[in-house]
C-alpha positions as CSV (number, residue, x, y, z in Angstrom):
1,X,-12.8,1.0,-9.4
2,X,-9.6,1.2,-11.3
3,X,-6.7,-0.1,-10.2
4,X,-3.1,1.7,-11.5
5,X,0.3,0.1,-11.9
6,X,3.4,0.7,-12.1
7,X,5.5,0.2,-14.5
8,X,7.0,-3.3,-14.4
9,X,10.7,-3.9,-14.6
10,X,12.7,-6.9,-15.0
11,X,15.4,-7.4,-12.3
12,X,18.1,-9.1,-13.2
13,X,20.5,-10.9,-11.0
14,X,23.4,-12.7,-11.7
15,X,24.8,-16.7,-10.8
16,X,28.3,-18.2,-9.6
17,X,29.4,-18.6,-13.2
18,X,28.6,-14.8,-13.5
19,X,26.0,-15.4,-16.1
20,X,23.2,-12.6,-15.6
21,X,19.6,-14.0,-16.0
22,X,16.1,-12.4,-16.4
23,X,13.0,-12.9,-13.6
24,X,9.6,-12.1,-16.4
25,X,7.3,-10.5,-13.9
26,X,3.2,-11.2,-14.1
27,X,1.7,-8.8,-12.7
28,X,-2.8,-9.4,-12.3
29,X,-4.4,-6.0,-12.4
30,X,-7.8,-5.2,-11.8
31,X,-9.1,-3.1,-14.6
32,X,-12.4,-2.5,-13.5
33,X,-15.3,-3.7,-12.1
34,X,-17.1,-3.9,-15.4
35,X,-13.8,-4.4,-17.4
36,X,-12.2,-7.3,-16.1
37,X,-8.5,-8.2,-15.5
38,X,-5.1,-7.9,-17.4
39,X,-1.9,-9.5,-17.3
40,X,1.3,-7.2,-17.0
41,X,4.2,-9.8,-18.6
42,X,7.4,-7.4,-18.0
43,X,5.2,-4.3,-18.2
44,X,3.8,-4.7,-21.6
45,X,-0.7,-6.0,-21.0
46,X,-1.4,-9.0,-22.5
47,X,-5.0,-9.2,-22.8
48,X,-8.4,-9.1,-21.2
49,X,-9.9,-11.5,-19.0
50,X,-13.3,-12.1,-17.3
51,X,-11.8,-13.3,-13.5
52,X,-9.7,-13.0,-11.1
53,X,-9.1,-16.6,-11.1
54,X,-8.9,-16.5,-15.1
55,X,-6.0,-14.2,-15.0
56,X,-4.2,-15.7,-12.2
57,X,-4.7,-19.5,-14.8
58,X,-3.6,-17.3,-17.8
59,X,0.2,-16.1,-16.0
60,X,0.6,-19.6,-14.6
61,X,0.4,-20.9,-17.7
62,X,2.6,-18.5,-19.1
63,X,4.8,-18.3,-16.1
64,X,5.8,-22.1,-17.3
65,X,7.4,-21.0,-20.5
66,X,9.7,-18.5,-18.7
67,X,10.9,-21.3,-16.1
68,X,11.5,-23.8,-19.2
69,X,13.2,-21.1,-20.8
70,X,15.1,-20.9,-17.0
71,X,14.1,-18.0,-16.4
72,X,13.1,-16.8,-12.9
73,X,9.4,-15.9,-12.1
74,X,7.6,-13.1,-10.2
75,X,3.5,-13.6,-10.2
76,X,2.1,-10.3,-8.6
77,X,-1.6,-10.5,-7.5
78,X,-3.2,-8.5,-5.3
79,X,-6.2,-8.9,-3.2
80,X,-9.5,-8.6,-4.2
81,X,-11.5,-6.1,-2.5
82,X,-15.0,-7.2,-1.9
83,X,-17.9,-4.7,-1.4
């Protein structure tokens, strides 16, 4: 089963000071049962990983960099269909 992802846009918001801050989005997608998982970072493919958990761990590690750069972060991880 192949999952398809819609294009991920990076939303922006303005805080009380008027500064525009970006929100980094990490979306974990199942490529196929045999090909594993990928992460879309703001809609760009970050590569293939063997397991859902490896993709999650990699997205969290990447999100830390975004957080240190003062960006907001969204990680999207769909439930896994078994069977």
